[in-house]
N, C-alpha and C positions, 0 to 999 in steps of 0.2 A: 464714211466709216474708216477708221484708221486701220492700216494693214497690221499683220502680225509682227512684222519687223519693227514698225513704229511703236506698237504697244510694248514690244520687248525692250526697245531702247528707252521708252518712258519708264518701264519698271526698273531697268538698270540705273537710270538717272535717279529715280526715287530711292532705290537702295543705297546708291552712292551718297545721296544727301543724308539719309538716315545714318549711314556708317560714319560720315564726317561729323555729324552732330553727336553721335555716340562717343567718338574719340575726344571731341572737345569737352563733352560732359565728364568723361573719366579724368581728363587732365585737370579740369577745374575742381572736381570733387577731391582729387588727390591733393591739390594745392590747398584747398580749404581744410582738409584733414591735417596737413602739416602745420598750417597756421594755427588751427585750434589747439593742436598738441603743444606747440611752442608757447602759445598764450597761456595754456594751463600751467606750464612750468613757470612762466613769468608770474603767475599768481601764487606760486609756492606749492609745497607738497608736504606730506607727512609720512613718517615711517614708524613702525612699532619696534620697541626694545624688549628683548626677552632676557630672562635670568639665565645664568650659565648652567643651572641645574634644571632648566625647564625641559619638559618632554618634547617641546617644539624645537629644541635645538639638537641638530645631529651630533653635536659635540658632547651631549649630556653624558656624564659618568654616573650610571645608575648605582654604582658601588661607592659613590663619593662619601668620604668620612671626614668629619671635622677633626682638625688637628688636636692632639691631646693638650697642646698649649692653647688654652681657651682663646686668648686674645689674638691669636694669629688669624682668626677669621675677621678681625675688625681693625687691624692696623691700617693706617692711611696709605693711599697710593698716589699715582701721578708723580708730581715733582717732589713728593715727600717720600713716604715708604709705601710700597704697594703690597696688597694682601697676598701672602704666599700661596694660598690656594685659589686665588681669584675671587673668593667670597661668594657664598650662595646668593647674596643680594646684588652682586655686580650686574650691571645692565649691559647687554651685548647688542650691537647693531649689525644687522645683516646687510652686506653690500657686495658688489662684484667688481672685479678688476679685469681689464683687458679684452682682447678680441681673439678667439672666443672668450667668453666671460669665465672668470674663476671666482667662486663664491668664498667669502670669508665672514667670520663672526669676530668682531673686535669690540673691546671695551669702549663705550661711549663716555668720554671724559671731558667735562668742561674745565678741568683744572690744568690741562696741558694743551699744546697747540699742534703738535706734529701728528699727521696721519702716516702710519707705517704698518707694514706686514713683513713676515719672514719670506725671503726669496732664495731660490736656488741660484748658484751653489751656496751652501750654508754649512761649512765645516764645523763652526762653533756656535750653533744655534741651540736654544733650549728645545726640549722634546715637545713635539706638536702632534696631535692625534691625526689630523688630516694632512694631505700632501701640501707642500709649500708652493707658493706662486713661482712659476718659471717664466721669467721675462722673455726667453728665447721663443716661447710658444705663442706669444701675443704679437699680432701684427700692428697694434696701436701703441706699443711700448716705445719710449724714447728716454735716453738719459738726459740729464740737465747739464749743460755746459757751465763752466765756471763763470763765463761772461754773462750769464742770465741774471737778471735782477733778483729772481726768486732764490738764487744761491745765497745772496747776502741776507735774505729774510730768515734763512735757516739758523743764522747766528742768534736769533731771538730765543731759540730753544736749546741751543747747544753751541757747536762750532762747526765750521766747514773748512775743507781743504781741497786743493786741486790734485787730481791724480798725476802721477809722474809720466804717464804715457803721452802719446801724441793727441789723444782725444780730449784731454784736460776736462774730465767730467767732475761734477761737484760731489764730493764725498761729505757725509755728515757723521757726527758723533754726538749722541744724546745720552747723558748720564743722569740717572735718577739718584736721589739723595741716599738711597741705601746701597749705592754703587752698582746697581744693575744698569746695563747699558744696551743700547741699540746702535749699531754702526752699519753704514751701507752707502748706497748711492741715491742722491736726490734724482727723481725721475718724474716723467709725465705719463699719464695713462688715462684711458676712458674709464670712468667710474659710473656704475649703475646702481640705483637704489630701487628696491621693491616697495613702492609707495603703498599706503593703506587703501588707495583707490583701486588697487589691483593692476594698475598700469605702471610698468617700470619707467623710471626717469633716468636718463643718461646725460653725462657731462664729459666733454672731451678735454684733454690736456690739463687734467687736475694734477697738481704737484703732490708727490708722496715720497716717503722714504722706503726704498727697497732694501730691507735689512739683511745683510749677509753675516753679521756677527751680533747675536742677541743673547746675552748671558745674564744670569742672576737667579737667585733662589725665588724671587718674587714672581717670575713669569710662570703661568700655569699652562698645561698642555691643552686646555679647553679654550684658551684665548689665542687668536691668530694675529694679534696686533692691537693697536690702539687707534681710535678715531679722536684726534684732537679737536675739541670744540671751543677752545679758548679764544681770547681776543686778538691774538697775533695775526700777522699777515698771511701766514701759511695755513691757518686753521680752515677747516671745511666751511665754517661760517663766512669767513672773509672771501674764500675762493668762489663760493656759490652765489654770493650777494648780487653780482651784476645780472645773474640769470634767473633769480627767483623773486625779484621785486624788493630787494633791500637787505641790509645787514642786520638781520633780526631773526630770532628763533624762540621757540618756547618748548617746554616739556612738562609732562604730567606723569610723575613717577608713582607707581603703585606701592603701598607699604610692603615691607618685607614680612612675609608670613610663611613659615616652613610648611604649612598645610596647603598652601596655594602657590606652588612654584611656577605654574603655567600662566599666571596673570601677566599680561603684557602692559608695558608703559607706552606712552606715545610721545613723539618728538616731531615738531613742525618747523619748517624752514621758510623764511621769506614772507611775502604777502599772505595774509590770512593767519599768521601766527600770533597776531597781536592779542593781548589779554585785555578784555574790556567787559563792561557790564557792572551790575550791582556787586558790591563787596570787594572791589579791586582796590588794593593799596599799593603804593609805589615808593621807591627810595632811589636816590641817585647812585649811579655807578661811578666809582672813583678811579681815575687813571693814576698809575704809578710808573715811574721810569723803570725800564727794563723788566717789567712785570706784565704777564699776559693773562692773569687770572681776573675773575669778575669780583672786584673789591666793593664792599659796601661798608657803611658805618653802623655799628650796633652800640646803642647806649647802655643796654643791660637786659637782663631777664627778670621776669616776675615769677616767683614760685607761689602759686595761689595769689594772695594779695600782697605778698612781701617782695618789694623790688630789690634786686641785687645789681648794683652798677657794674659796668665792665671794668672800670678802674676804681679802686678804693678811694682815690683822691677826688673822684667825681668828674675829673676832666675826661674828655673823649677825643681820641685821635681819629682823624678822617681815614677811612679805608682800613679799619682795624680787623676786618674779617672778609674772607672771600668764599664764594659759593662753589662747591665742587661736587659734581654728580658722580665722579669716579671714586670718591671716598665715602664709605657708608656712615661712619661715626662723625660727630662734631668734635673739633679739637679747640681747646681754650687755653689761654695763658695760665700759668700755674696759680697765680693769686686769685684770678677770677674763678677758675675751676674749683679751687678749695672752698671759697665762700659759697659758690652755688651748690656744691655737693652737701655741705653742712646744712644748708637751708632745706634741701630735698629730704635729707634724713629726718629733720625736725617734724615735717608735716606728713611723713609716711605713716601708714597704719602701724600702730605699736605692736600688733601681733606678728608682724613680719620683721624678722631679725636680719639686719644687713650682713652680707658676706663680702669680705674684701678679697678680691682676686688680684694677685700680684703678677706683674709681667714686666718686661724690660721697658714698656711704655709707661709704667707707673702702677698705681693702685686703682682698680676699677670697682665701682659700687654695684653690687648684685644682690638679688633677693632669691632665696631658695624656695621657689614656688612654680608650679606649672599652670596655676589658675590665672584667669585674666587679671592682670595686675591693676589694683586700684591705686593709682598714683595721682599726685596733684597736677593740675593743668599748668603748663609753662607758657608764658607770653614773652615773645621776643620783641624788643623795642628798637626800631630802626630810626635813623636820622630822618627828619621830615615828618614825624608823627605816625609812620606806618607801624602797625602792631599785628603780629601773627600769634594766634593761640594754638599751642601744640598739645595734642592728646597724648596719653601714655603710649599709644601705638606708634607715635612719632618720636618719642623720647626714650623709650625702652625697647630692647629687642629680646626675643626669646631664643634660648638655646635649649632645645628639647632634650638633647643627649645628656646634658648636665643638670636638667631640671632647674634652670635658672632664668630669671629675668634680669638683664643688666642695663644700667644707665648708658645710653648710647652717646656718651661724652667722655673724652679723654683729656689728660693733661698734655698740652702741646709744647711744653717748654724745651724739650730736647729735639724737636723735629721741625718747628716753624720759627720764623723770625720772631724775635722778642716783641711781645705786645700785640701779636697778630694771631687771629683765630681762623678756623676753617669750619664752614657750615656744610655738614655732610648730607648725604642723600636720605638718611632716615628722617631728618627734620624737614626735608624738602618734599617728602611724600604727601600725597593727597592735597597738593597745591598745584594749580596751573601757574607756571612761572614763565614770564616772558622777558627776554633780554633784548632790549632795543639799543643797539650800538650807535645808532644815528642820533637818538635823543639822549643817550647815556643814562638810561633808566631801566630799572628792573621792577617788574610788577608781579603781584601775587594775588591769586584768587582761590579761596578754599573750595575744593570740589572733591567728588568721589572719583578718583582716577581709574578705578576698575570699570566704572560705568562709562567714563569718558573714552577710554581706549577701545571698549567694545562697540561703541556707537559713533566713533569719530568720523565725521563727514569729511569728504575731500574739500579743499579750499574752493570757494566760489570762482567760476571762470571769469576772466576779465571781460570788459566790454568788447574788445577785439575778438575774443573767443566767441561771445554771443553773436556778434556780427557774422562771423564765419559760419556758424551753425545756421542762422536765419537765412543767409545767402544760399547755403546749400539746399535748404527747403524750398526757397523761391525758385531756384534753378530746376529742381525736380518738377515743379508744377509747369514751368515754361516748357521744359523738355517734353513732358507728357502731352501738352497741348499741341506742340509742333508736330510731334510724331503722329498724333491722331489725324491732324489736318493733311499731312503728306500721304498717309495711307488711304485717305478718301479721295485724293486727287486722281 
């Protein structure tokens, strides 16, 4: 029979073995968790977009009033003219900067490239409801030196210069076409997105503009900056591509409805954002020198059965329109706009009398009614045979204060390059739209975006992620078996 000392040593030995196995188990589980988390990011992620007047936004102005100048809620933004009040239909993306994190709500804009927010010190910044980002309080903040290749990328969206001090940091200057500006320092920071899966997703060393001089009547106090989602090298799409499984993204924008301001849109990045299945139509993305927008070719619109060509001559120029989520209305060249509006008037209900609203942007077609507008279906004809049918909810917007329904299309002759149009977010609503910058293709699928955003699943985990999870389960079984054997020894 073993002595008490021997039994004690045996127990100590067994406990030591158990402790060692437990330590190894925790290390492997931790490694597996890290691997699974990184693999999930490599599989892409999704975020929700909210309206600036949503009750889900802490920046919501409950006393928000539409400007007395009707069209100020619909003038184009981004590299054209941005909406003075931010627009009730503007889509805001929530993200965080720095360590510790600083939360911002910024306009999600596929029509521009630069990600920027207002930073302290900011002696000439527009009024902002929340505190501005203070880079001195973030341990992960770093300025970008002039020698960095990203500094030259900033010239795609504005121009850069070197500071006169010994640090030689990269300064930027971004001017919008209405003369609003953002100026500051190109910097790097940790960016965190609150994904729709409930798990935050973080990326280190993301280049952004730390704006110290941001002025112009078009910036609203409810907007803390802009998330540039264009095709340039500095856009969030390009910067995240190596980490999320590809240079691709998609979005599903809910229609603008004053009665449902809390409806959320959805945007997906990387792998899992592809648009596929029945009913998908696609058209090529067109590259233009010194342009970072998503250009496509539109052959014309049909109003009911009547086709209205983009050019009266019948010829079509490649890349004659670009898609812009940051602008609500669609903008068309003067000739095309005039012919389209005349055709819309012809087929409208004769009991509704058109009301012409005059603004510096031109004359806007409106109808004096608060009832659901019975308007003709419009069909957009893209190069390659793709056709999108637009309902009245996608072509007209409601202004309840003025009891009007207005055609969500404007004359672009004074704001966009001649012969080029802009395809705004009203017309993009209730379509799942995928941008694949590797295949240079944009795809459309008609869906109910309200349902899509409320039931949006997280992207499927990659095979590596599945392996990590299965290995973790396997190790649990092995560990339990060994522990039982040791305890019985």
